[in-house]
N, C-alpha and C positions, 0 to 999 in steps of 0.2 A: 512437602516435596522440597528436595535440596536445590541449591542454585544450579548444580550440574544437571539435574533432571529438567529444570526450567529451561536451561539453554539448549539441551537436547531437543526438548519439545519445540522450542523456538526455531531451531534449524529445520525440524520436520515441517513446521508451518511455512517457513520461508521457502522451502522446496515446493510446498503445495501451491504457493502463490506463483512460483516460476512455471509450474505445470499449467496453471489456469491462464496466466498471461504469458504466452509463449515468447513474446518479443523482449521481455525484461532481462536486464542484467543485474547481478547481485554484486554488492549490496544495493537493495532497492531504494530508489529515491523517488518521491511522489511530489508533484506540484499541486498545492492546495487549490480548491475551487473558489478563488477570491471573486467576490461579486464584481461583475463587469470587466475587471482587469485581467482575469484569466479567460481570455478568448480562445478561439480555435487555433490561431497561429501559435500561441504559447503552449497549449495542451499538446498539439501535434509535435512540436519541437522537442518537448520533454520526452514523449513516448518514443520518438525516433532515435533518441539518445540512449534508450534502454531503460527509461523510467516509466512512470505512469502519469500522464498529464490529465488534469481535470478542467473542464470548462465550468466556470462559475455561473451562478444565477445572473440573469441579465436585467435590463431596465424593467422589463415586464416578463410575466411567465412565458409568453410566446417567443421571447428572445432565444430561449433554449433551442427550439427547433431550428431557428435561423442559424445559430452558431454551429449546431451539429451538421446542418446541410453544408456549411462552409468548410467544416473539418473534413467531411466526406469528399468534397471537391478537391481538397489538398491531397488527401490520402489515396483516393481512388477515382481518378478522372474517368475511368471506365468501370463504374461501380458494379459489383456483382452482388450487392446487398449483403456482404459479409459483415461480421461484427467489427465495429470500429475499435482500434487499439487505444482508446482514450476513455476517460470517465466523465461524468457530468454531476454537478452538485445541485442540490435542491434545498432551499431555505423554507422549512415547512410552515412557519407561522403565518406567512403571507403568500405562500406558493399556491399554485393551482394543480391539484392532483390530476385532473382530467387532461390538462396541457402536458404534464409530465408523462403520463401514460402514453399519450399520442406521440410525443417526441421519441420516447424510448422504443415504442413499437415500430416506428418508421425507420429510425436511424441506427438502432441496435448498438449503443455504446457498451463497453465492456463492464462498466460498474456505475452504480448510482450512490453518491455520497449524500446522506441525509443529516440535517442538523436543525436545531432550534425549533422544536415542536411547541405549539401553544399549550396543548393538553397532554404533554408527557408521552409515555409509552403507548398510550392508546392511539395517538396520531401516528407514531412511528409504525405501529402494527398495521394500520390501515394503508399507509403508503407502501410498506414493504410487501404486503399481500397483493395489492393491485399491480405494483410494478413487476413483481415476479410472475403474476398471471399473464401480463402483457408480453413479457419477454424473459427468457431464462437469464437473468442478470444478477451479478454479484451485488449485494447490498453492503455498503460501508456506512457505519454510524459513528458520528463524532460525539464523544462524551468527555466530560470534564471532572467527574466525581466517581468514586467507587460505587455509590448507590445507583447512578445512571448505568454504569457498566453491568452491574449484576441484574438490574431490572431488564436490560436488553437481553442478556444471556438466558434469563429464566422466562422470557416471554414466549408467547405462542409463535412468534415470527422472529427468531434470533437472527442477527446479522451474520454475514460471512467474515466481516472485518470490523474491529473496533479501533477507531482512531482515538488514541488517548491524548487529548489536548491539554498541555500544561498551561498554567496561568501566564507564562511568558509570551504566549501567542498574540499576534496582532489581530485586527478585525474583531469580530464579536465572539467573545468567550464568556466563561462563567463570571458573573458580576462581582460576587463577594466570597464565594466558597471554593474557589479553585486553588490548586497547588501546583508546583512545578512537576513536569513529567518525570523528573529524576526520582521522585518519591511516589508519584501517582501510579506510574506504569508497573513497578514491582509489586505494589500493593494490589492492584487489579489482577496481575498475573497470579499472585499467591492465592487470592480469594477465589478467582475463577477456576483455576486449575486444581485447587484442593476439592472443589465441589464437582468438577467435571474433568477428571484426569485425562480423558481422551478427547478433549474439546478440539474442534477444528476451526475455532474462531481465532484468526490471526490478530495480533496486537501491533499497531503502528504508533510510533512516537511523533508528537507534534508540539511545537512551542519553542521558539527561540533558536531553532536549528538553522544555521546559515552556511555551514561548510562541513568538511570531512570530519572535523573534531566532534561536532554534534552528532553526525551520523554514527561515528564509532562509539560514542557514549550511549546512543540509543540501542545499538546492537548489544553492547555489553550488559544492558539492563534486561535483555530478552525480547526486544522488539524485532519484528520480522522485516522492518523497513523504517525509513524516516521521511517525514513530511516537511517540506519547506514552502513557506508562503512569502514572507517579506523579501527573501533573497531574490525571488523571481519578479518582484516589483521592479528590480533593477536589471531586467533582462530586455534585450532588444525587441522581443516579441510581445512584451506586456502591452495591454491596451490601457495606457495611462497617460495623463497629462505630463508634459515635460517638467513643469514646476513641481509637481508631486514627486516625480522620479528624482529630480535634483535634490529634493529635501530628504528623500530616503538615503541617498548617497552621502549627504552632508551630515545628517544627524549622528550624534554620539551619545554615550552614557544612557542607554535605554532604561536603566533602573531609575535614573533621576529625571529623564526628559520625556518619558512616556507615562500615560496615566489612563486608567479605565474611567470613562465618563460618558454620559449621554449628551453632554453639552453640544458636541459637534454634530451629532445626529439631528438635534433640535434646531441648530442654526441652519442646517441644510433642509429643514422641513420634513425630516423623517421621524415619525412617531409610531407607536404601536408595538415596539419590541417587547416581548415578554420580560418580566422583571428579572428573570434569571440570567439574562445576557446583557453585556455591555461591551463596547468596543475599546480597544487600546489604541491610543492616538499620541503622536508627537505633539507636545504642548507648544503653544505659541501665544500671541497677544490675547486672543479670546479667553483662553484658560487663565492667564495671569490677571486679566482685568476682571474676570468673574470673581476671582479670589479677593480682589481689591474692593469688591462691592458694587461694580457696575451692573445696572439692571439688565435683565435679559433682553428686553425690547431694544435697548440701546446697543447691546452687543450684536444683535441680529441686524440692525441698521448698518453698523460699521462693517459687519461681515459681508452683507449684500453689496454694499458700495464698492468694497475692494474686489470682490469676485467679478463684478460687472466691468471693472477696468481691464480684465483679461491679463494675459501674460502670466508670469510666474510670481507676481507679488502676493498672491493669495496664500502662498505657502512660505515656509521658512520661519525663523524666530519672530519676525515682524509681521507674519501673515496672520490670517484669521480663520481659514477654512481647514477642514479635516485632512490630516495625513495619517490614515490608519496604518499602523506598523507595529511589529512585535518588539519585545524588549531586546532582541538581538540585532536591532537596526544598526547599532554601532559597528557590527561586523561586516556590514555591506559597504564596500569601498569603491565599486566601479560598476558600470553598466556593461554586461557581457551577453553573448548569445546564450540562450537557454540551454542548448545542447552542451556548450562548453561548461556551463555551471554544473550540469548533471555529471558529466564525465570527470570534471575536476574534483568534485566532492566525493565521488565514488572512489577514484584513485587515491585520494588523500586518506579516506577512511581505511582502505585496505593497507596502505603503507603504515598508518598509525597502529593498527592492530598487529601487523607483523612485527613492527618495531617493539611494541610492548611485550609480545611473546618472546622475542629474542632477549630483551633486557631481563625478563623475569626468569626465563629458563635456560638462557645461554645456548640456544639451539638455532640451527639454520632454519629460517622461516620459509624458504622457497617451497612453493606448492601448498602452503597451508590454505585451507578453505574457511571462509568466514561467512 
């Protein structure tokens, strides 16, 4: 299939998403379901701006129902039990399928984003089947390799959307075998669409996207939309500690100052992640001292003492606790309202694509559709 055919198909799937999610505006921008930090206020603000906001997993599996209830209160003070114009994310390896089914059945979010299964596609199939049986819900699946994407597409319960997450992404992504979405997404598109020319699985790009330039790049690769996570950490609606948010705005050179490691998970007492996943984190004293040979028990003692002091000292170059963020963290320069972030990135992407068209073809770009 030629690149022209790929882009034609991408436009078809893009329009399909617009038909499914009637409130969205194109180009589509999605807020990733970041654990705890993507709460109801952030998800709702993104969707009200024409994107799709996702609530992330909470402190416990039951937190999802609480957050969905809060989102419904914001969106529908006089609820008619309609579908909520937001999505919800589920971390499968330590999630509760029964809690997820109950939350989806009661609150009817528009999409469920699944990732990090412990037992691969078998877990994904079980979650997909039960969630769809509970509520006619769109299933989004986050993948980081071609093999994962094909396994999902060829399964008995294929997703409606594949989120193609590049290695640039923050939070928990592929530990060692990931690649950037700029190569991963076209490869997935080529393989998937050569096998299933009429597929209705939309592909979304994720990883390192923080502004309209990244959105435009994703669209040019054939994505139906672009996912942003780290950029929304620096939003007014994010459920985040000020010290953490300040560090996201301060940090630069994500290629040199972020790293994938389980160290910060373990310092915070989080164990059990499947070996395929590891978080990307802004480095600080804990990472530097580990490389110098300081024993883990001593690192944990120093970490806990600094965290107990409170305030913002736990983050930053001299801090010790986790600042999960993507390699695009250096593109984040200010804290803004989530709606402004969505609308700004969308407008910038359109302007870039129009400008490129004009430069290439010396034509008037007015009215072009992207």
